[in-house]
N, C-alpha and C positions, 0 to 999 in steps of 0.2 A: 500590529502587522496583520494583514488579512491572511486567511488560510491559503489562498492561492499564491500569495507572495511568499509565504513560509515554505510551502511545498516546492515552489519554483527555486527558491534559494537552496534548499537541501538537495534538490535534483541537480542544480548547477554545481554544487560542491562535489557531489558524487561524480558527475560527468567530467568535471575539471580535475579530478584526481586529488582533491583536497581531503577526501575521506580515505581512511586506510583501506588498502587492498584486502580482500577476503573479509570485509566487514559483514557480509551476509552470513558468515560462519557464527556471528554473534547473535543470531536470532534467538538463541536459547540462553543468552548471557544473564547472569543474576542482576546486571545493571540495566535499569529501564532505559536510560539514554542510549546505551549501546544497542538494545533491541530495536528502539525506534529508528536509529540511524541505519541499522542493518536492513530494516524493512524498506526504507527509502532507497537504499543502495540497490536492493533487489529489484525494485520497480523501475530504477533508472534506465534499464536496458530497453524498456518499452515492450517487452515480450509478455503477452497475456498469460503465458504458462506460469509466470511468477505468482499469479493469483492463488495457486494451490498452496504456496508457502506463506502467503500473506494472511489468508483467512484465519489461521490459528491465532494470529496476533490480535484479532478482533475480540478475543476472549481474555486478553492480558489483564492482570490486576491493575496495571497502571493506566490511567486515562490518557496520558500523553502518547503512550505506545498505541493504544486503540485508535486515537485520533490520527496518528501518522499512518497507521495501517489502512484505515478507510480512505484517507486522502490519496494514498498510493494506489489503492484499488480503483478509486474513482478516476484517477489519472490514467490508469491502464485501460479501463473498460468503459468509462463514461457512466458508470452505474454506482449506486449505493445500496440498492435493493432494500431501502428503508432503514438501513443501519445508521444509528446515531451513537457515537462513542459515549455520550453522557446519559443515555437512557438507563432505565433500571436493568438489572441483570437479566430478568425474565424477558424483557423486550429485546435486549441485545441477543439473547439466546435464540429467539424466534428469527431474527434477521440473519444470524450466523447460519442457521439451518437453511434459510433461503439461499445464502451464498453456496453452501455445500451442495444443495440440490442443483443449483445452476451449474456448478462445476462438474458434477456427476453427469449431467445431461449434455455437457459439452457446449454450453451457451457461450462461453468465452474461449474460443479456440486460440491456440498459439498463433502469434503474428510473425514470429521470427525477428522481432525488433521493430520499433516504430509504433504501430498501433495507435490507439487513442492518445497515448502520451506524446507521440511525435506530432500528431495532428493538432493537439492542443498547444504544444510548444510553438509550432509553426504559426498558428493563429494568433499567438500572443506577441509575435514579433512585429 
């Protein structure tokens, strides 16, 4: 399954109510699957303000959580800022710092819903 198909499937599950309510509360769960699902759920609203809560997941010990976090961030913002979930820890750290700098500088302003995610979803139909 392609990464776009995977993220679309997870976003559809979130939007369709197939994922548990309050799943974003599980961003700090000891279970990697729950953290990954929580990240996707957080991004499903299309509000770029969610990026502030997704960036910490880029440093997760589990590569699947990191992958879902960057896919969610890319869906929200249209950017990866050079982050690759499979890179070495030092390269990931550099990219995470780029994300933090971009957020501090207000590069990804809140959209109030929709944003890049909505535009991407609309283009996929």
